N, C-alpha and C positions, 0 to 999 in steps of 0.2 A: 567227211560230209555224210550226214545221216540220211537214211532212206526216207523218202516221202511216204511210201506205203509198200507193203508186200502183198500184192493181190494174187489170188489164185484164180486160174481160169475157170470160168463158169460155162455151163452148157448154154448155147445161144438159144433164145426163145423166140417165138413168133411175135410180131408186133400187134397182133389182133387184140390183145388185152385179156383174153380168156385164160384162166388159171390152168396150168398144165397138170396132168395127173402125176402124183409123186411116186417115185420108185421106192418100194418098200424094201428095207434092208433088215435082215434078221439081226437082233441084238447079239453082240459078242459077249456071251456070258458063260459061266460055269457055276457049279454048286460047291459051297464050302462044307465043312464038316457038320455045321448046324443046319444044313439044308437051305440056307438063304442064298440068293443069287449073288455071285461075285462078278462085278463088271470090270472089263478091261478098258483102259483109257484109250479112246480113239478120238483124234482131232477131227473136227468138222469144218466145213467151209467149202472145199471144192466139191464135196458130195451133194451140196445143197444147190438147187437150181434157183436162178433169179427169174421171176416172171416179169416180162417186159410189157408195160401197158402204155398205150399212147396217152391216155389220161383216165382218171377214175370215172366210172359211170355214176351219174347223179343218183342219189338215194331214191329207191322205189319201195313200194310196199311188198310184204312177203308173198302175196299172191302173184304179183307181177314177176318177182324173182323166180318163183316156181314155174310160171309159164315160159320163162326164157330158158329153162333147162338148167338152172343153177343147181349144182349138187347140194343135197342136204344129207350129210353123212351122220349116222347115229353115233353117239358117244360110245367109245369102246367099253366093253364090259370086263376087260382084263382087270383083275384085282391083285394087288401086291399083298404079301404077308402083313397081318395086322401088327401094330405096335401097341405096347402097353401104355405109352404116354403120347399125348397129342397136344400140339400147340394150335390154338384156335387163331385163324387169320383175323386181322383187323379189317372190318368192312365198313366202319363208320368213322366219323371224325374223332380225332384224339382231343384231349382236354387242352388243346392249344389252338391258337388261330392259325390259319394257313391262307395263302393268297388265293384269290379267285382268279383262276387261270383262263383267260379268254384272249383271243387274238386282239391286238391293239386296233382301235377304230381307225387309226391312221396307217395301218399296215397295208401297203400297196407298193407295186413296183415303182422305184424312183432312182434317179441318178444312174440310169443304165448307160454304160459307156458306149460311145459310137464305135463301130467296128473299125479296126485298122485295115488298111490296104495291105496287100502282100509285101509291097516295098517297105511300108512302115514297120510291119512285123519283123521282116528280116533285118532291118536297120536297128531295131530296138532290142531284139532278143536273140539269144544263142541257145540252140537245142543240143542236149547232150545224150546220155544213155537212157534206155528204157527202164522205167520203174515198175510197171505192172500192166496187166491187161485184164479187162472185165467185159461184161455183157454190153456195155455202152461205149467202149472205146479203149484206146491205149494211152498210157500216161508216160511222159518222158521228163527227165530232169532238165533244167536249163538255168540260164542267168539273164538278168537284164543287163545290157551292155554298159550303160553309162555308170552304174554303181556296183555291178556284180551281185545284185540282190538275187538270192536263190528263188527260182520259180518252178512250178510244175506246169507242163503243157499237155493238155488232154486233146487227143485227136479223135473225132467222132465222124463216122461216115454220114454224109448229108442225108441219106434216106433213113437214118436213125434219129435225126435231130427233131425235137419238138419245139415249136416256136410259140411265143406269147406276144400279143400286141402290147406295145409300150410307147411311151413318149420319149424320144431322144432328141435333144436340142430343140424342143418345141414342136417337133414333127411326130406324127403317129407312125410308128414303124414296127417291125417284128424283130425280136431278139430271141436267141436260144433260151428255152425255158430254164435250163439248168443255170445259165448265167443270171437270169432274173431271180431265181430262188437263192442263189449264193449271195447276191447283192443284198437281198432283204435279210437273210439270216446272219450275215457277217457284220452288218452295220457299216458306219462310215470310216472307222479307223482300221487300217490294215493290221491284222493280228490282234485286234482289241477283244473280239469275241471268240468263243470256242470254235465256231464254224470258220473254216479257212476263208480268206478274202479273195475275191476275183480281182484281177488287175487289168485284163484286156481280153478281146476276142477278135477273131478274124474269120472270114469265109474264103476258102480256096475253091478250086474247081470241083473237087469231089468230097471235101470234108470241111468241117468246122473245127477251129482250134480255140480252146478255152485256156487262158493263161491265168494262173492263180499263185498265191504265195506258197512257198514250200518250206514248212518249218524244218529247221536244222536240228541235228542231234535228236532224232526221233525214230521210233519204230512202231509197228502196229501192235495193238493190244493182243491180237491173235498170236503174234510171235513172242511176246514178252513172257519169259519164264515158261515157254512151251504152253502158254495158255492157261496155266493154273497157278494161283497165288494164295497167300494166307488171308484170313478174314480182315485183319487190320488194314492191309494195303488195299484189299478189295473195297472196303468201306470208303477209303479216301478217293479212290477212282470213281466209285458209284455216286458219291456226293457231288463231285464235279460233273458227272454225266447227267444227273438229274437236273442240276442247275442249268446245264447246257440245253437239255431238252425243253425246260421251261422257257428259256430265252428264245429258242427257235420257234416254239409254239406261239409265244406272244408276238413274234414277228409275223405270224400268219402262215408259217411254213410247217408242213407235215413231211418229215424225212422219209418215212415208210420203210427204210432199209437199215435200221440201226443194228449193228452187230460188231463183233470184235475186229473184223477185218476193215471196217470203216471208221475205226477210232485210232488215233495216233497218241502216243505218249511222247511228249516233248521234254527232254531232259535239260536241266540247267543247274549250274553251280549255286544259283541263288535260291533254289527250291529244294526242299527235302523230298517232296513227292512230285513226280513228273506231272506236267500239265496235260490234261486231256483235250485233244482237238478232234473235231468232227469233220469228216470228208465225204465226198461222193453223194451229191443230191440228184443223181441220175434217175432215181425212182421217185423223187419228191413231187409234191403237189401243194396247192394251197389248202389251208384248213377250211373245210366246209362241213355242213351238218352230217354227211354220211357218204359211204362209198360201197359199191358192190363188185367192182372189178379190182382184183388184188394185184399190186405191183410191189415187188421186193423179192428177197430170197425165200423160196418156197417153204423150207423147213422151219422158218421162224415166223410164219404167218400165225396170227392168233386163231384159236379154235372157232370163234364165231364166224369166220370166213366159211368154214365147212358147215357149221351147225345152223347158221341163220342166213348165210348169203349176204350179210351186211356187216360192216365194221366201221368204227369211229376212230378219229385221229388220236384222242387222248388215251382210251383203253388199249389201243394197239401199241402205242409208244410205251406204256407201262408194261405190257406183256413182253415186248422186245427187251426192255431194260432188265426185267426179271430173268429172261433167258440168258442175257449176257452174264449176269451175276451168278446164275446157276452153273454156267459153263466154267467160270473162273474157280468155283469152289468144289465142283463135283468131278469125280472120275468117270461118271456114267454119261459120257457124251453120246452114247447110242440113242438117248432120248431125242436127239436132234436130227437123226437120219432115219428114224422110224416115226410112227404116229403116236408113240406112247406119251409124248408130251401133252397130248390133248385128253388124256385120261387122268381125272383128278386123283384117283387112288394111287396111280403110279407116281405122279408128281409129289403127293404128300409123303409117300414112302421114301422117295429119293431125298427129299428135303430133310426128313426126320433122321436119316442116316448120316447126314453131314456132321462133321466134328467142328461145329461152330456154336456161337451163343444162341440162347433162346430168342433174343431180340432179332438176330439175323434170320433164324428160321421163320419167325413170324413175319418179317419183312418180305421174305421170298414167297411164302404162302399167300400173302395178301396181294402180291403182284401177279402171281401165276394162278389165280382162280379162273377156272374154265368159263364161268359166267362173267362176262365183262362188266355187268352192272354192279357186281360185288367187289371188283378190284379197287385198290387205292387209286386216288387221282394223283396227278403229278405233284400237286401242292401237298397232299397228305403224305406222299413219299418223303418229301423234304423235311416234314415235321415228325417223322416216325421216331420212336424211342431209340432205334438202332443208331441214329445219327447224333444222339445227345452225348 
């Protein structure tokens, strides 16, 4: 039986929705004979905090953000050694058409399942061993009794649950927001989309249980090959991940916490390349014009959160996808436990040092531009020459 996910414990955050100050960790480096920095491989995940937000604050103007005390951090002036060769990022459309990525006009909460009673839950499901623990709850493996279908059961303390008004069996009621987001992202067919499918939910005295499919023969991308892989395999994973992000976005959902720990690789004899599955919508929200309260893992936040106090669903998702790819290809994971990933010079130097193709470097640089207005869109990512 494959693991549903290997979660690392995260530091528990307050529910207020304010971004917490990041712990600065000095990079683990030494100098080589040529004087250039030599980075030691350090895995990230548990060192990164997850900021818990009740819900994103609606977009406001820059003056209003400043009056609310939102930090506006200046871009770091740290400069890396200059390179002789430079790959220019792609900031405009390629000579190919790409889809206009907007949430579907029909994207809305629907087909939300009625909660099970405690008796119904215990009659229908068996809970087994713990799979992982995170800032929003603890996940256990389990089975559906009548057909032994593998499930994951997420336990969330009631005071941590966010609710969303929905219509259940013709009546307006409230359901856990994460259940609503999973239902919208996963679609009608269980296992049909990259996002895992919800199966049921129930409210107990002190906690809410979310029951969802548990893909078998899988492991997290964080654990696969110790988190570092070659360019060819990274390209196949990234293609699936971009397609999944587009699908989730068009369903009207903003994941907000895309990272290697929240991605599963599902192995199958029928597939040469494992299938990428997306889990954990605990930080998710609906796609709206803008946000100023950040929710997600702190060290993977886009730089505009600090620089502008505002961020958008599309550019944030592109930034997080770029971070995932850079993690897979680079030994310099110190970028993600310091603030160096928000310095364009350091990012450019790190990308140019990678032993990958020029198209791959261009793809990375175009996703990890500090200015969100210059990044690729999700549609442009899918049409980038690297994927041809």
